[in-house]
C-alpha positions in Angstrom: -162.8 85.5 71.4 -165.6 84.8 73.9 -166.2 87.3 76.6 -168.0 87.0 80.0 -170.1 89.7 81.6 -169.1 90.5 85.2 -172.3 91.5 86.9 -170.5 93.3 89.7 -168.4 95.9 87.7 -170.3 95.5 84.4 -167.3 94.8 82.2 -167.0 92.3 79.4 -164.0 90.2 80.4 -162.2 88.0 77.9 -161.9 84.4 78.8 -158.1 84.7 78.7 -158.3 87.5 81.2 -160.2 85.6 83.9 -158.2 84.5 86.9 -158.7 80.8 87.4 -157.9 78.6 90.4 -158.2 74.8 90.1 -158.2 72.6 93.1 -158.4 68.8 93.2 -161.4 67.2 94.8 -162.2 63.6 95.5 -163.3 62.3 92.1 -162.4 65.4 90.1 -161.5 69.0 89.9 -163.1 72.3 91.0 -162.3 75.5 89.0 -163.2 78.9 90.2 -163.0 82.1 88.1 -162.5 85.7 89.3 -162.8 89.1 87.5 -159.4 90.6 87.2 -160.8 94.2 87.6 -163.0 94.0 90.6 -161.9 90.6 92.0 -165.4 89.2 92.2 -165.9 85.5 91.9 -167.8 84.6 88.7 -170.1 81.6 89.0 -171.5 79.7 86.0 -169.1 81.2 83.4 -170.8 79.4 80.5 -174.1 81.2 81.2 -172.5 84.7 81.1 -171.1 84.7 77.6 -171.8 87.9 75.7 
């Protein structure tokens, strides 16, 4: 299972563990991800896979 590195707390977080919030925007969707341990927003999830 893919994991994402949280640069704030240094943990490897499983994709299934990330907190996600999706909102609708004009012309699409916007999804934001957050580390469940330190509550930091994680930008560009795809570039942080470990």
